[in-house]
C-alpha positions as CSV (number, residue, x, y, z in Angstrom):
1,X,0.0,-0.1,0.1
2,X,3.0,2.3,0.5
3,X,4.6,1.8,-2.2
4,X,1.8,2.7,-4.4
5,X,1.0,5.6,-2.8
6,X,4.2,6.8,-3.2
7,X,4.4,5.8,-6.7
8,X,1.1,8.0,-6.8
9,X,2.2,11.0,-4.7
10,X,5.6,11.0,-7.5
11,X,3.1,10.9,-10.1
12,X,0.9,13.7,-9.0
13,X,4.7,15.9,-8.3
14,X,5.5,15.3,-12.1
15,X,2.7,15.9,-13.5
16,X,2.8,19.4,-11.6
17,X,6.1,19.9,-12.9
18,X,5.9,19.2,-16.1
19,X,3.1,21.1,-15.9
20,X,4.5,24.5,-14.6
21,X,7.3,23.6,-17.4
22,X,4.3,24.1,-20.1
23,X,3.1,27.2,-18.3
24,X,6.8,28.8,-18.0
25,X,8.1,28.1,-21.4
26,X,4.0,29.2,-22.7
27,X,5.1,32.4,-20.5
28,X,8.9,32.8,-22.1
29,X,7.4,32.5,-25.4
30,X,5.2,35.4,-25.1
31,X,7.5,37.8,-23.2
32,X,10.3,36.9,-26.3
33,X,7.2,37.8,-28.5
34,X,6.9,41.5,-27.1
35,X,10.3,41.7,-26.4
36,X,10.9,40.9,-30.4
37,X,7.9,43.6,-31.2
38,X,9.8,45.9,-29.8
39,X,13.3,45.3,-31.1
40,X,13.0,42.7,-34.4
41,X,16.9,42.1,-34.6
42,X,17.5,40.9,-31.1
43,X,19.0,37.5,-31.6
44,X,19.1,36.6,-28.0
45,X,15.2,36.7,-27.8
46,X,14.7,34.7,-31.3
47,X,17.2,32.2,-29.8
48,X,15.4,32.2,-26.1
49,X,12.0,31.9,-28.0
50,X,13.4,29.4,-30.4
51,X,14.6,27.2,-27.5
52,X,11.3,27.6,-25.5
53,X,9.5,26.3,-28.5
54,X,11.3,23.6,-28.8
55,X,10.6,22.7,-25.2
56,X,7.2,22.8,-26.2
57,X,7.6,20.4,-29.0
58,X,6.4,23.2,-31.5
59,X,9.6,22.6,-33.7
60,X,8.9,24.6,-36.9
61,X,8.0,27.3,-34.8
62,X,11.6,27.0,-32.8
63,X,13.1,26.1,-36.6
64,X,12.0,29.6,-37.9
65,X,13.4,31.0,-35.0
66,X,16.7,30.2,-34.6
67,X,16.3,30.7,-38.9
68,X,16.0,34.4,-38.6
69,X,18.8,34.3,-35.8
70,X,21.2,32.9,-38.3
71,X,20.0,35.5,-40.9
72,X,20.9,38.1,-38.3
73,X,24.0,36.8,-36.8
74,X,25.4,33.9,-39.4
75,X,27.8,33.2,-36.8
76,X,25.9,31.9,-33.5
77,X,26.8,28.6,-32.4
78,X,24.0,29.1,-30.4
79,X,21.5,29.6,-32.9
80,X,23.3,26.0,-35.0
81,X,22.8,24.5,-31.6
82,X,19.4,25.7,-31.2
83,X,18.4,24.7,-34.8
84,X,20.3,21.3,-34.2
85,X,18.5,19.4,-31.3
86,X,14.8,20.9,-33.3
87,X,15.7,19.3,-36.1
88,X,17.0,16.8,-34.1
89,X,13.7,16.3,-32.0
90,X,11.9,16.3,-35.6
91,X,13.9,13.4,-37.0
92,X,15.8,15.1,-39.4
93,X,19.5,13.9,-38.6
94,X,20.8,15.1,-41.9
95,X,20.5,18.4,-40.7
96,X,20.6,18.2,-37.6
97,X,24.6,16.8,-38.3
98,X,25.0,19.9,-40.3
99,X,23.9,22.5,-37.9
100,X,25.5,21.1,-35.4
101,X,28.9,20.6,-36.8
102,X,28.6,23.8,-37.6
103,X,27.8,25.4,-34.2
104,X,31.6,22.8,-33.1
105,X,33.4,25.1,-35.8
106,X,32.2,28.1,-33.9
107,X,32.5,26.8,-30.3
108,X,34.3,24.0,-30.2
109,X,34.9,23.6,-26.5
110,X,30.9,23.7,-25.8
111,X,30.7,20.5,-24.7
112,X,27.0,19.9,-25.6
113,X,27.6,20.4,-29.1
114,X,30.2,17.4,-29.2
115,X,28.1,15.3,-26.8
116,X,25.2,15.8,-29.6
117,X,28.4,15.2,-32.4
118,X,28.7,11.6,-30.7
119,X,25.2,10.8,-30.2
120,X,24.5,11.4,-34.3
121,X,27.1,8.7,-34.9
122,X,25.9,6.8,-32.7
123,X,22.7,6.5,-34.8
124,X,24.2,7.0,-37.6
125,X,25.9,3.9,-37.0
126,X,23.1,1.8,-35.6
């Protein structure tokens, strides 16, 4: 009985945290949309909103924001990484690899980028 109660409480807490994350990413999207309405050239706002879209699974919206960030700043490793992540989650592994390799060229010491490249290579070998 105790075990079932513990599992139930854990699931309720997990659902609460997941809901909070969904709400937080929704508020972040609203905030960065407001920032972009006042400053449409704000690369950091596009990257941040793209990240929030990725967290919500709105991958096409995320890819659009990261692409706009790259149009404004073609050498932005964070934008390549973000778009690469969105491509990865949308299962477009060729585009993901291309963007993550670009991020690596721009920021070769980024361990997250290195991990994603290794993961893509592992998946290609399957």
